[in-house]
N, C-alpha and C positions, 0 to 999 in steps of 0.2 A: 120745215121739221117732217112734212110729210112724206117727203122724198125720203131721210134717212127712214124711218119707218119702215116705210116699203123696203129699202133695201135690208135691213136688218131682219124683215120679213123672209126674202128671198135668202138669204142667207142661210136663217134657220130651216126654211125648207132644204135648201142644196146642201149644205152642209149637217143638218143632224147627226147623222149617223156617224160622221168622223167626231165631231163633238161629243157625242156617246161614247166612243170608241177610248179617244183619250182620257176623257174625264174618269171612265170607269179603271183603265191601266192607274188611273194614279187615287183613284178613292178604294179601291178594290171590291168594290162592288156596285154593282150595275144599278140598283134600286136608288141610294147614295148617288150615281153618277148620276142619274135622271133625272133628280132631284136639281143635283149642281148646275148639270144644263139650263135648265128649266126656271133656275134663280138668275141663271147667269144671263140668260134673256132679257127676264122678266127685267133684274136689273140695269140694262144694257138698254132697254126699251124707257123704262122710268126716269133715265139719268141722260139718255141722250143729248142732251145740253152741254153733257159736261164731256162730249166729245170732241177735242178742238184739231181735229183733220191735221194733226202731225205726221202720221204714218197711214196705214187701211185702216180701212172699218172694223175688217176682219180681225187683226192683230190687236186692238183694243176691246171686240168681245171673246178672244183667246184668252185675255189678261183676266177678265172678270170672270168667265167658267172655271180657267184652274185655280184662280184665288180661291172658287164656290165647292171646288172638289177637294182642293188642301184644306178647306177647314172642315168640311166633313171627316178629314183624316184627326185633327185636329181637336175636335167635338166629340168625337167617340173610336177609338180606333175599329177595325175592323177586326171581326173576330174570325173569317174566311179570306185568306189571303188570296184566293183564285179568281181572277178576274171574269165573268163571264160579258161576251157581248151579247144580246139578241137570243137569251137561254144557252147559247155553246159557248165552252172554255173556247180562247182563243188559241190558235195551231201555233203556239211556242212549245220549244221543247221545258218539261216543267223544271227542270234542271237551270234554265237558261232563266224562266219567270222568278225562279228563287234568288238566284243574282242580281235578277232587276232590282229584285222586292230592297237587298241590302245594298242598292246605292244610296250614297246622299239624296236628298229630296230634290235640291237641284238639277243632278245627273239625271237621277230619273225624267223629271217633268221634260228637262230639255232632249233625251231620249226620247219621249213620247211623239211630245210635239214636231221629231226630223223627221219620226219612222213612219208612226201613226197617223198625224194627221197632215204628215209631207210639207211641212212650214218650210221656208226657206231661212237663213241664220237673222236674216235683219226682220222676217217677221217673227220669227222666236226670241229675236230681243224685244223687238217692241212691245210685244206679249207679255212678257218679263219686265220690263226695264231694265236690262243690260244690253250692253255694245255686242256688236254681230258677233266681234274677236273674242269677248266672251263668251259667246254662244259656241264658239267654235274650240276654245280650249276646252271648254265644260263635258265639249259632246265627245273630245281626245280623249280626255280624263276618264269617261263612262265608258267609251269602247276599251280603253286601255287598263281599266280594271278587270272589265269583263272577260279580257283576255286572258289578261293575269288569272284568274280566280277559275274560269271554266280549265285551263292549262292544268291546275292544280286536283282538279276531278279524278281521283285513280276509276280507273277503266273497271 
């Protein structure tokens, strides 16, 4: 148990900013995202016995943090859909940001985990409880949807 707690602490220190960036993109509010990351890691420490070592510890923590961030949306939808990270808006074109916000929840989440957290398909699948093939199909659908909607934007 002590070794796992040390591993969780090291993951928190090493990747907190990535967890925060993805949670902010999901929750659309930096304070809610910060709370989701904190709550997620607290839950991981509290429930560390539930980790069955069927995959990487980080993927298990991602699942907890993503669920915490998604819960913030269910509890109270954001009033400002422009996420910020450490007080600054991410360098994403506003039109693209709006199109990403319009994607279905699973597509947005897979997109964030792939491009913001730089997770591979297997890790994303483990974090979301879906197969790597479903991750690929979901990411492909998200990219196709974004391409389609961005091509429709008048210049």
